[in-house]
Structure formats: structure tokens, C-alpha cells
N, C-alpha and C positions, 0 to 999 in steps of 0.2 A: 226489106224494106217494112217500114211500121203503118199498116192498114190504118187508116181512121175514118170514121163515119161521123159526118157533123148533122147535129138534128137542131132545129129552132125554127118557129114558126114564121118566121120575118127573113123573106129570100134577101134582100139586101145584108143582113145580118151573115147569112150561111155564103153568099158570095164574098165579102170581107174575109171570112174565116179561111175561106179557099184561096183566096189571094196572097193569104198570109203563111197557108202551109204547105201549098203546091211547091212553091220553089225553095221550100227548106229541105236539106239535104237528108235524106233516108225516110222519108216520109210520104206517102201516098193516099191522096184523099181519094176512096173509093166509091163514095155515096153519099146522097144527103137526104134528109126528112124534114117531114115540117111538122110532125108532133110524134109523142109517145108511142102511138099505135104503129104507124109507119115504122119508127125506129126499130120497133120487135121483129117485122116484116123483112128491113133492110139487113138487120144482125144475120138474120137465118140464111139469109139470100148471100151475103157478101164478106161474112166470116171477118168482120173488123178485128183487129188487135185492142183497137181504143175507140170509145165513142165519147164525142165533145157533146154535151147535151144542155140546152136550156133547161133551166128549174121548171119558171112559169110559161106554159104556150097553151094557145086553145085545143080543145079537145085532151087527148089525153098528157098530163104534164110533166114534167121529167122526173119528180120523185116518185110517182107511181110506174113509170116505165123502168126506173132503175129497180125497183122490186122486182118487176116482171122479169128483168134481164138475170139479174143474180140468182133466178130459177132455171135458167135457159140453159141448153146441153152445151151451146157455144158461149161462156160468159165472157164477155171481153171487159177489159177495164175501162170505169167509166167517168170522166172528169166532166163534173157540174160547173156550168158557167152561167153568170148571172148579173144583172144590175146591181142587184140588193144584196147585202153581208148580211143577212138578217140571220140572227142566232137558229130559230126554228128550222129555216132552210138547212142551214150549216150542220146542226144535229142531227136531222133526221137524214141527210144526205150521208153523214159518215156512218150514222149506225145500220144505214142501210146498203152500206157496202162501196159507197163511192170511192175511188181511189184519189180522187182531188177535187179541189173546190176554187174555181176563179172567177174574180170578177172580170167583166167586158171592157173594162178599161187597161187591163192587162198588157203589157207592151207584145209587138209581135215576137221577139227572141224570146221573151218568159214564155208565150204561150207555147211556143215549138220547143222549148227545153221542157218545158211540163208534159207534153206528149212522150218526148224521149225518156223522160224522168218514169213514167208512170208504165209506158210499155215494158220498161226494164224491171218493174216490179215493186217500186218506192212509191211512195206519197207523194203528192204534189198539192200545197194550200198556200196561196197567195198569202205574204206575210201580214197583213191587215186580218186577214180571217184568223190564220193560226196564233196572233197574240189574243183576240178575243176569244179565241177558242181555249189557250191555256188560261186565260183567266176567270173564265166562267166556270172552268171542271174546278181550278182552285179554290173558289170560292163556296162550292158545293160540298154540303156532306153526303157522301155517297152512302145511299141507302143501301146498296147492293155489295157493299163491301166483302162482308162475309161469303156472300156468292162466289163475288171474283176471286177471292183468295183460294175457294175451294177449286174453282177451275184450274187456276193457276197450280196447283197442288200436283196435278196431274203429271208437270214438266218434271224433268231431269234435272239436276242441280245444274249441269252445263247449259240443259236449253233454258232454263230460267235465267241464268245469267245472260245468255243472247235477247230474251226478252226485255229483261230489264235495258238493256244497251239501245235495243230498238225503240224504245219506250223513251230515251232521254235524245232521240234524233240522229243516233249515228247510224252511217253507212255502212254496209256490211265489209266494205276495206275499212272504216275505222275501226271496227268492233273487233276483226281479225287481230289488228295491230294491238288494240286493247288488250285481247284475252289469248293473244299468242296462238291463234289457228288460222288456216288457210281460209282466204274469201270463200272457196269452194264449200268447205266445212260449215262456215256461218250461213251460206245458203241452204244447205241442208237441215241445219238445226231450224233456220225459221220456217222452212216448208212443213217440217214435222211439228213444230211448236203451233204454225195455223190449222193443221189437221186435226191437232188432239184438241186444241180449242174450239174447234168448228168457227174460224174466222175465213174471211175474205182477203184481208190484206192487212199490212202493217198498221194503217192510221187506227183500225179496231184492236189490234194488239195494244199499243199504246193506251187507248182509251181504257181498256181491260185493266193493266197494270196500275194506271191514274185511279180507279175505282178500288182496288183492291189497295190503296195507300202504300205501294211498294217502288216507287220510284226511286 
């Protein structure tokens, strides 16, 4: 079962999310929190696999809580949930290690699928956010391109191939077919690359490749 923590300062929203997720196969809502501070306590107590957290909350907001969670001993996957697809929110959340970013108008089925996808180690962005993110980074001249290329130079040739495939949005199975390796080998390469690059997830990996101009 995928253990999920719901974090939102509106009780009605938390209730709605629980009603959507609890009947979903393989998902168990283990706790709720009303702000980022409560979320940190709940993560330490309940050890969720995935945290579904609002960006804007009274008290400690979601972006601040995300940074703290990334430093914790038990660091769950975090999906940020918001009414607003503002660029600053998206970029900050992804740079700080969010594994997903969804709008609150996401359908119930998409929400459950997102939790499963993130729990498996992949990233999940709502299509509207994905398009805006790609467009934004495509239009920016990366001031950190040289640094990004330096970091990527630590990888072996095979790891580099896998990382570039991740940046193209391919799943582990698709990468395996494209590079003639098993899915388990792909996962191993991804894990080693994340460790070498000091990154938390595949979204950060893709952004680093884009920064380096090596798509």
C-alpha cells in the first residue's frame, strides 16, 4: 500500500482528497495536516510514502515545508497541489525537490494515478504546467550551462545516455527498449546518476540536462 499524507489548511479540501484517494486501489491515507509545520510532525510520526501538499497555507507554507522535508531522515515523495499554476511556484517547487505539481482541478482518476506514479519514483506534472515549464526553459538562456555540463561530465557514457533519455520524458521501460538494457539496469543507472549529481528526482535531472543544453 502507498501511504499518503494530506496537507491543506482547508478541512473541506482534505476531506475531498481523502474521499477521492481512500477508495483507490493500493492507496492508504494515513494522516492529515493543516499546515507545513504539522506536516513535518506527521511525516516523522506516520512515515508516508507520498505527501500531497498545498502550496499556499496559513502558518508554514508548502514550499517552506518542502525544503524542510528534503532535509529529513525520512524524505517522502512530495506532490504540490494548488489552484494557481504560477511560474514562481512551479519552478521553486521543482528546484526544491517536488516530485509532482498538480492543479486542484485535476480529475480524481488523474490524482490517484499521480500518487502511484510518484510513489514508483517517476515525476508527475499536470499537462498545463508541463507545457509552461518547457516553454519557459526553452526561452531562457541558461547562465548555469557550463556548471550543468561540468556536473553531467561526472557520469559514465552509459549513465549519460540514460539521463538524456530521462530528460526526454521516457519511462524506464522505454529507455530500456531504446538502449537495449533491462528495466532493472536502467533503474540502477538512474539511481547512480541521481547520487552522483546530488539530485532528488527525475524532474531535477531533466532540468539539469536542459540547463546544460544537452537534450
